[in-house]
N, C-alpha and C positions, 0 to 999 in steps of 0.2 A: 503493500499499500505506499502510495506515495500523497502525502498533504503539502501542498504550498500555502505561505501565510505571505502578504503583503508587506513590504516594511512600513509604510507610512502608518500610524497609531497601532502599530501592531501589539504593543501591552494592553490600549482601552479595547481592541479589538478582541483578544482573549480571555480577558478580567471581565469586561461587561457586556458583549453583544452574545458572547461564545460563537462567532461565525469561524466556520472551520471550511477550508473549500477544498472538495476531495476531487482527485484526478484519478479515477481508474486507469489501471494498466491494462497494457494487451491482452495478457493471461486471465483478465476476470477474476481479481483475486478474490476469493470470498470473503476475506477480511475487508475489503471496501464495501462490499455488500450489507456485510454487519453493520458496520460503520453506519452506513444509510437510514438503517431502522431501530438502530439500538442506541439510545442515549448515555445508557450508564458508559457503554464504549468511548462514546464520542467525550464526554465530559473527562473520562480517564485521560483520552489522549492530549484535550484541550490541554488538561495539567503540565503534561511532559512537554507540550509547545513552550507550555511560559516557564517551566522550569530551565529549559535548554536555551530560551531568549536570555533568560536572567545570566545563565552562566557566559554566555557568547556576547555577541554584541545586537542591539535593538534595531541598527540602521540598515541592514541587509536582508534580502528574499534569502530562503532558505528551504530545499527539501527534505523531509522527513521520513525516513524509513524505518518498519519495522521489520525483525524477525525473531525467531525463538532458537537458542542455543541448545544445545542436545541435555542439559538440564532443565529445560522447562523457562528461565528467565528470559524475561523479554528485553532483546536488545534493541535500544533506539540510536540512530546516526542523524547527525544534521549535513548536509552537504551543501554550501553555498551554491546558488542557481548561478547561471553563466550571465542571467542579464542582469545581476547585481551592479550598482554605479559605485565608486567610491571615490574618493578626493585626491587619491594619487596613487599611480601605479603599484608602489611597494605595498600599501596599505589593500589594494586588489588582490596583488600575489598571496598576500597572508591571509586574507579572508577564505581565498582559494584553497588553500591548502587545510583549512580549521575543517576538523571532524572532533564532534564530543559525543562519547559513548555513555548510555546513563542503563544499567541492568536495574530492572525490576524486578523484586525477589516476586515469588509466588506470592499472590492474592491471600492473605489470610482470611478465616471467618470473622465476623464480629463477634468481640469479646463481650456484646451488651446484650443484643438480640438475636444472635446467631444466625445473621443474614449472613449467606455464604458468598456476597458480590460485592464486597465494599471497593469503592471508586478509590484509585491512585489519587492521592490530595496535593503532599508536595514533601520535598526535600529539606529538612532545615536539620543545622547542626549535624552533619552528616547521617542522620535518621530519616526513614521514610516514614510517611504520614499517611494512614488511609481514612476515606470517610466515609461514614456508611451512610446509604439512600435511605434507609427505612427508620432508623434510630435519630440520626444525624451526629453521632458521636465521632469525633476525629481521634485515632489512635495510633499508636507506636506499631510498626511491625515487632512481631516477638523475637526477631533474631537481633534487634537493640536492646529485650529487657538485661538489665545487669546482673549479677550474680547473687544470691541473697546475703553473702558477706560485704561486697561493694554495694549492696542496698543498706544495710545495717552502719556500714561506714559513714555512709552518706549522710543517716540522719542524726548520726551521733555528733556531726560539724554542724547542724542547726545551731544557732544560738538562740533559741527559744524556751525561756520562762519564766517565771512568775515575778521576776526580780530586772525584767527584761521591759520596760514602761513603752516602748515602742511596739512590742510583740502584745502588752496588754491590751493599747490601745486598739489594735487590728484587730483582738478577737472579741472587744465590746459590742462589737456591733450585732455577734453572734448570740453574745449571753443574754443583751435586751431583748433579741428576739424569741429567743426559748422563753425567758421568764414571762414576754407577753401572750405567748402560746400557750402555755401551763397555766396562766391566773384565767386565761378567758375559759380554759376548760375544765379546771379543778379549783380557782376560787385561789385565794392569796396566801393560803396557808400552806404552807410546804412541808410541815414534819412527816406525813405520810406520802410525800412523792420521793420517788427513787428513779434515778438517773443514772447513765452510762458514756462516757466518753469514748467514742470507737476510735481506735487510733491516736492515743492520747501522746506519741514519742516517749524520749526517756526523760523529759520533766514534766509530768503533767501540771498544764497551766489552767485549762479551761476550767476543771472540775472543783478547782482553789477559787476561782474567780465567782462560781457559781454558790459556793458554801459561803464565800464573803457576801452575796446577794441573799441570803438567808435558805438556799438548798442545801440542807445538811448531809443528804445522802446520794452521794453521787461516786460510783466506781470509776476506776481507769481500766481500758484496755488498749493494748498493744501486743501485734504478735511475737514481735522483738524482744520488748521491754518488760511488759505488762501482758503476759499469757492468761488465757484463762480455760481450762480445759473445758468448760460448759461450752462456752464459745465456739471453741477450735473442734469440740465433737459435732457441731451441727453440720449433717450432711445436706446438699442440696443436688439432689439427685436432676439428670440430663433426662429430660423425656424422649422418647422416640420420636415426639412431634415437634420436639422444640429444635433439633437439628443434629449434626452430626457431633460424636463425643469427642473429636478429633478437633477440640473449638480452637484451638492455636496452630494446628496444624504441624509446624515444624517443631515443637517441645512438646514433651509430656506432660502433662499437667498433675502435679505431684504437688504434697505439701512444702518438698525441697526446692520445686521449682518456683510455686507460688507460694510463697510465706503468708502472702497477705490474702490469699482465700483460706489458707490453712485446710486442704481438703483434696481428695481426688474426684475429680469428675468420674461419674458413672452413669451408666443407661439402666441401672436395676432399680427396680422398683423399691419406695420404702416402705413396704408392707411389714417388715418385721419391727420399725420404728413404734414407739409408743404412740396412742391415737393422741391428737393435738389437742383433743379436749380434753384430755386428762395433764397438760402439761401448764403449768401457771407460770405465764407472763412475769419477767422479772422486774420489767421498767416502765414507768410511764412515759419516760422520753429518751431519747438518744440522739446525742450530739456528734456529729463526724465534720471535724473542723480542717480544712488543708489535709486530706487524706483519701480523697474518691478519685482523684487525680494520680494516687500511686497504685489505684487496682489492677491487677493484672487481667482477672478477669471478672469484671464488673456485675457480670451475669449472675454470679454467686455473691459476692458480697453485697449487692443491694438485697437480695433476700435474705442473707443473714441478716443485714439491719432491720429488716421488717418481720422478721421470723417471729411467728407463734410463742414461740418459747422466749424470746426476747422481751419484743413490745407488746404493751397490752392493745385490746382492739379496744371498739368504741372512746375513743379520744387519746390513743399514743399519739406521741408528737415526734416526728422526725426532721431535726435540723442539719442541713448540709451547708458548708460553707466551702467553696472553690472559685478558682477564678473561671470565669464563663467565656465562651468566645462567640461574643456579641455579633461580629462582622466578620465575614473571610478576609477582609484588608489587614485587621488587625494581626493576623496569623504570623505575616513574613517578620516583622518587629517586635513580636510579643516575647517579653523577657521570661515567660512561663518554662518556655521551650528550654532554655540554659539548663535545668536540672535534669539529668539523664534518668530520674526515678519518676518523672510525670510522664504518664504512660497512657492515659486516658482522660482525654479535653471534652470538655461538656458543651453543648450550645443550650440556649434556652429551650429549643426542640426537644434537646434531648431529656431534659428535667421534665416537660410535657409528656413526653413516650414512657418516662419510668413510670410516672405517674398513672397515666391510664393501663400500663401494661399490671403492677400491681395493685392496682385499685386503691389507690390513695389519691385525697384530695390535696393538690397543690396550691400552695399560697406564695406569691411574690410579695414581700414585705416592699413598703413604701420608703424608698430615697435609702435602702440598704442595699447595696448592690452584692454581685457574687453570692448571693444568699437564697435558699429557697428552703421553705418550711413545708412537710408534708406530715396528713393527719389522718390516722386509720379511724375511719368513721364504723 
């Protein structure tokens, strides 16, 4: 397949208008026919075009050819067209000899909704990002997931504790939102209210702030620093209708590989588990601040957060705080991507999908960005 783009306004064309000019070859390549009818593939190719333009120069026309190597990787090569104009002969010679190759790894299954055809989205900091057209999650290809040792070391270097006023100020919107939601549902007396901070890190701070606000019973959980056998033992089985068991494709989903999920994926039924009606929920509310972006398999972790054995029905509150991708234009210069442990990135539409999928009521706090409150009715 050969795709030609014009030099004038090429970035605007690729980013805003989604125009792609397709020139079928003489062999009637089926890839061209698929591009004509499959919008997902067009979007995937558009992203590749944009990346190649950013890697090279934006003021010359080029052709892009796609082929597949023996390992199934997609190889995209740009070859400047002969009609490209330049300001000097040396510049023209340099452009004519320029070739850029980008190898895109096999497309992984979406780790949130298990959709099997996510779209290649971007390359940032030498990591491949994919976007899911079903749940709108943007996620890192699993080949870029760091080891548990490296992940724990990264968390240990965070300067986040209750003595850091900057960090305290950063968390206060989540604290105030939680208190507002709990008060509205349970009243202002917090003596019988019990909560959990899910993903507290090495220096629990949010639970400390909540206790200062009059909520005395708040537990801390972190798979590395404050593990809980009860939480870690929760099994979220993959039902056959949900999707494949090899959710991450290139990695085995085990507690070692995915400590954030703390379980192995399975297609077995949960018939041997205790009836949910006999399990007494532990918590009236759960907070999850600056943690959801670390979920390797958010399909599992979001179901843990709202599991019947953890969060109460009919008034259970879940407050999640994570930087949201409000528009795709912010992605390119988004500082959030610098952290190699940030692997699952959420759009507002992603939160709406989660609420609908799990049967939750979603509340967007007024004037509190990057916070989503979920209510179990």
